[in-house]
C-alpha positions in Angstrom: -169.9 -23.4 66.3 -169.9 -19.6 65.6 -166.1 -19.7 65.4 -166.3 -22.4 62.7 -168.9 -20.3 60.7 -166.8 -17.1 61.0 -163.6 -19.0 60.0 -165.3 -20.6 57.0 -166.7 -17.2 55.9 -163.2 -15.7 56.1 -161.8 -18.5 54.0 -164.5 -18.1 51.4 -163.9 -14.4 51.3 -160.1 -15.0 50.8 -160.8 -17.5 48.0 -163.1 -15.0 46.3 -160.4 -12.3 46.4 -157.7 -14.6 45.1 -160.0 -15.8 42.3 -160.8 -12.2 41.3 -157.1 -11.2 41.3 -156.1 -14.2 39.2 -159.0 -13.5 36.8 -157.8 -9.9 36.2 -154.1 -11.0 35.9 -155.1 -13.5 33.2 -157.2 -10.8 31.4 -154.4 -8.2 31.5 -151.7 -10.7 30.4 -153.9 -11.8 27.5 -154.4 -8.2 26.4 -150.6 -7.6 26.5 -149.9 -10.7 24.5 -152.5 -9.8 21.9 -151.2 -6.3 21.5 -147.6 -7.5 21.2 -148.7 -10.0 18.5 -150.4 -7.2 16.6 -147.3 -5.0 16.5 -145.0 -7.9 15.7 -147.0 -8.6 12.5 -146.9 -4.9 11.6 -143.1 -4.8 12.1 -142.6 -7.8 9.8 -144.8 -6.3 7.2 -142.8 -3.0 7.3 -139.5 -4.9 7.0 -140.9 -6.6 3.9 -142.1 -3.3 2.5 -138.6 -1.8 3.1 -137.0 -4.7 1.2 -139.3 -4.3 -1.7 -138.6 -0.6 -1.8 -134.9 -1.2 -1.7 -135.2 -3.6 -4.6 -137.2 -1.1 -6.6 -134.5 1.6 -5.9 -131.8 -0.8 -7.1 -133.7 -1.4 -10.3 -134.1 2.3 -10.9 -130.4 2.8 -10.3 -129.5 -0.1 -12.7 -131.7 1.4 -15.4 -130.1 4.7 -15.0 -133.2 6.6 -13.8 -131.3 7.9 -10.8 -127.7 8.7 -10.3 -125.4 7.3 -7.6 -125.7 10.2 -5.2 -129.5 10.0 -5.3 -129.4 6.2 -4.9 -127.1 6.4 -1.9 -129.2 9.1 -0.2 -132.5 7.3 -0.8 -131.0 4.0 0.4 -129.7 5.7 3.6 -133.2 7.3 4.2 -134.9 3.9 3.8 -132.5 2.1 6.1 -132.9 4.7 8.9 
């Protein structure tokens, strides 16, 4: 009888540890997923901003507000 009680207590303890470990794994993976999603959105916004800036730079060059050398330098700076 005592052997059954001790065996059952050991199983319950093991299940408790497994549940705790799985819980923390889910929490950590969820945080990693959320953080990656936040930075993906920021990266897409920055790419859109860069494209808008390049379009504005092209317009300034087309209107003659800046010369070719300045255009090429600023374009290079924006792309890198």
